[in-house]
C-alpha positions in Angstrom: 101.5 105.8 123.2 104.1 106.0 120.5 107.0 108.3 121.3 108.6 107.6 117.9 107.1 109.7 115.2 107.9 111.1 111.8 108.1 114.9 111.3 106.3 114.7 108.1 104.1 112.1 106.2 105.7 111.0 102.9 102.6 109.0 102.0 99.0 109.7 102.7 96.6 107.1 101.2 93.6 109.4 101.5 95.3 112.0 99.3 95.4 109.8 96.2 92.2 108.6 94.6 93.9 105.4 93.6 94.8 104.4 97.2 91.7 105.9 98.9 89.5 102.8 98.5 90.1 99.1 99.1 92.1 97.5 97.8 93.8 100.7 96.5 96.6 99.2 94.6 99.2 101.3 92.7 102.2 99.7 90.7 105.6 101.0 91.6 109.1 100.1 90.7 111.4 97.8 92.8 113.6 100.9 93.4 110.7 102.7 95.0 109.7 99.8 97.3 111.8 100.4 100.5 112.2 103.7 102.2 114.4 105.4 104.8 112.6 108.3 106.5 113.3 110.8 109.3 112.3 108.3 112.0 114.7 105.7 110.8 117.2 105.8 113.7 114.5 105.7 116.4 112.5 103.0 114.7 115.5 100.9 114.2 116.6 101.2 117.8 113.1 99.9 118.8 113.3 97.1 116.2 116.7 96.0 117.7 115.2 96.0 121.1 112.3 93.8 120.2 114.3 91.3 118.1 116.7 90.9 121.0 114.3 90.9 123.9 111.2 89.0 122.5 112.2 87.2 119.2 109.3 84.8 119.7 106.8 87.6 119.4 108.3 89.3 116.3 109.9 86.5 114.3 108.4 83.4 112.7 109.5 81.1 109.8 108.0 77.8 108.6 110.4 75.2 107.3 108.9 75.4 103.8 109.6 79.2 103.8 113.3 79.1 104.6 114.4 79.3 100.9 112.0 82.2 100.4 113.4 84.0 103.4 116.9 83.7 102.0 115.7 84.8 98.5 114.1 87.9 100.2 117.3 88.5 102.1 119.4 88.6 98.9 116.8 90.8 97.1 116.7 93.4 99.9 120.5 93.5 100.3 120.9 94.3 96.6 118.6 97.4 97.1 120.2 98.8 100.2 123.3 100.6 98.7 120.9 103.0 96.9 119.3 103.9 100.2 122.6 104.9 101.9 123.8 101.6 103.3 127.6 101.2 103.2 129.5 97.9 103.2 131.8 97.2 106.2 133.7 94.2 107.3 131.2 91.4 107.7 128.2 93.7 107.4 126.6 97.0 106.5 126.6 100.5 108.0 123.1 101.7 108.2 122.1 105.4 107.4 122.0 106.0 111.2 125.7 104.9 111.5 125.0 101.6 113.2 126.8 98.6 111.8 124.9 95.4 111.5 126.5 92.0 110.9 125.1 90.1 107.9 123.8 86.6 108.9 122.3 84.7 106.0 121.5 81.9 108.4 119.0 84.3 110.1 117.7 86.2 107.2 114.5 87.7 108.7 116.2 88.8 111.9 119.0 90.4 109.9 116.6 92.2 107.6 114.6 93.3 110.7 117.8 95.1 111.9 118.4 96.8 108.6 115.1 98.1 107.1 112.1 99.9 108.7 109.6 97.7 106.8 108.1 94.7 108.5 108.3 91.8 106.1 105.9 88.9 105.7 106.3 85.8 103.5 103.1 84.4 101.9 103.0 81.0 100.2 100.3 79.8 97.9 97.8 77.3 99.4 94.4 75.8 98.6 92.6 78.6 100.6 94.8 81.4 99.2 98.1 82.8 100.3 99.2 81.7 103.7 101.5 83.6 106.2 104.5 81.3 106.4 107.1 83.7 107.9 107.6 87.2 109.1 109.7 89.8 110.9 106.9 91.8 112.4 108.0 94.5 115.0 105.2 97.0 114.5 101.8 95.2 114.3 98.8 97.6 114.4 96.5 95.7 116.7 97.2 92.1 115.8 99.5 89.3 116.9 101.9 87.3 114.7 101.3 84.1 116.8 97.6 84.3 116.0 98.0 85.0 112.3 101.0 82.7 111.5 99.9 79.8 109.3 96.6 81.4 108.3 95.4 82.2 104.8 94.5 85.8 103.9 90.8 85.7 104.9 91.7 84.1 108.2 94.4 86.8 108.8 91.8 89.6 108.2 88.9 87.9 109.9 88.2 90.7 112.5 88.4 93.5 109.9 84.8 94.4 108.9 85.8 96.2 105.6 87.7 93.0 104.5 84.7 91.3 103.0 84.7 88.2 100.9 84.5 90.4 97.8 87.6 92.5 98.9 89.4 89.3 99.9 88.8 87.8 96.4 90.1 90.9 94.7 93.2 91.0 96.9 93.8 87.3 96.2 93.6 87.9 92.5 96.1 90.7 92.9 98.5 88.5 94.8 98.1 85.8 92.2 99.0 88.3 89.5 102.0 89.9 91.2 105.0 89.6 88.9 108.8 89.6 89.7 110.3 93.0 89.4 107.0 94.9 89.7 105.8 96.0 93.1 102.1 96.6 94.0 101.7 99.3 96.7 98.7 100.2 98.8 98.1 102.1 102.1 96.0 102.2 105.2 95.4 105.0 107.7 94.1 105.0 111.3 93.7 107.3 114.2 95.9 106.0 117.0 97.2 106.4 120.6 99.2 103.1 120.5 102.9 102.3 120.6 104.5 101.2 117.4 104.6 97.6 118.8 100.9 97.2 119.4 100.1 93.5 119.5 96.4 92.7 120.3 94.6 89.4 120.4 91.5 89.0 118.2 89.4 88.6 121.4 90.5 92.1 122.6 89.2 93.8 119.4 91.1 96.4 117.4 89.5 99.6 118.7 91.6 101.6 121.2 90.2 103.7 124.0 90.7 107.4 125.0 92.1 110.2 122.9 93.6 109.4 119.5 96.1 112.1 119.0 98.1 110.6 116.1 97.6 109.4 112.6 99.2 106.0 111.9 99.7 105.1 108.2 101.0 101.9 106.7 102.6 101.8 103.2 102.2 98.2 102.2 104.0 96.5 99.3 103.6 93.1 97.5 106.7 91.7 95.7 106.8 88.3 93.9 110.1 86.4 94.6 111.0 84.9 91.3 112.7 81.7 92.4 110.4 80.4 95.2 107.3 82.2 93.9 106.4 83.4 97.4 104.9 86.9 97.8 106.7 89.2 100.2 104.3 91.6 101.9 106.0 94.7 103.4 104.7 97.3 105.9 106.3 100.6 106.4 104.7 102.4 109.4 104.5 106.1 109.9 103.1 107.8 113.0 102.5 111.6 112.8 100.8 114.3 114.6 98.0 116.1 112.6 100.2 119.2 112.6 102.8 117.3 110.6 100.5 117.0 107.6 101.1 119.2 104.6 98.3 121.7 103.8 97.2 119.5 100.9 97.1 116.4 103.1 95.2 118.2 105.8 92.6 119.6 103.3 92.1 116.2 101.8 91.8 114.5 105.2 89.0 116.9 106.0 87.3 115.9 102.7 88.0 112.2 103.1 88.1 111.6 106.9 89.7 108.4 108.4 87.0 106.2 109.8 89.2 103.5 111.4 91.1 103.5 114.7 94.0 101.3 115.8 
């Protein structure tokens, strides 16, 4: 059960008609892509722990994706000063005061110690975009080792709502993502799981017992202009129902969450 939670929910996908249904895509600016919320310090401490203790579970990078990882690293670093990051000797001071050394030779691990978002690199392939690299600390019921190297339909194989039709629409959106323009969508689940919740496909996604929290993912798609890879980001919020605003709570009653994770 997650002990790391936000005190409010900055983004509720059920509260906006545009994000309520799959694929639920909304264009946003690059400046709106990454976020720092009130759980930043606690989430980053957990990310540090996972990257240090089990890097094989949360990091992956194919040889053909190394240039894309470095391009993503440079792109994200350019955005961080506007989010409250301060340059220090050899690194950056995060908004929680922790100083992180910058290591361009380990771009995904470094980014994983700086931003709350999990970051996945997707390359074009004959069967659609393929997961070729990631720093994935907070999977919601899936395992990086199982999804790494798969195309989109293979990644979402156990998800009933991710039909061939939805997959085709998402693939067209990924093909159409242009540099400098972010596409954002969201998912929401009832949950009792920890932030780091890897599950094998054979286990299924549905948790057991009470589901006292709401887990939301704010997902982004960004085209890297040089390598043409698509970066897929996941910002995870976990809140108690009492943390919802009155409007969010009212709309949740009108448009209830069906999934659990």
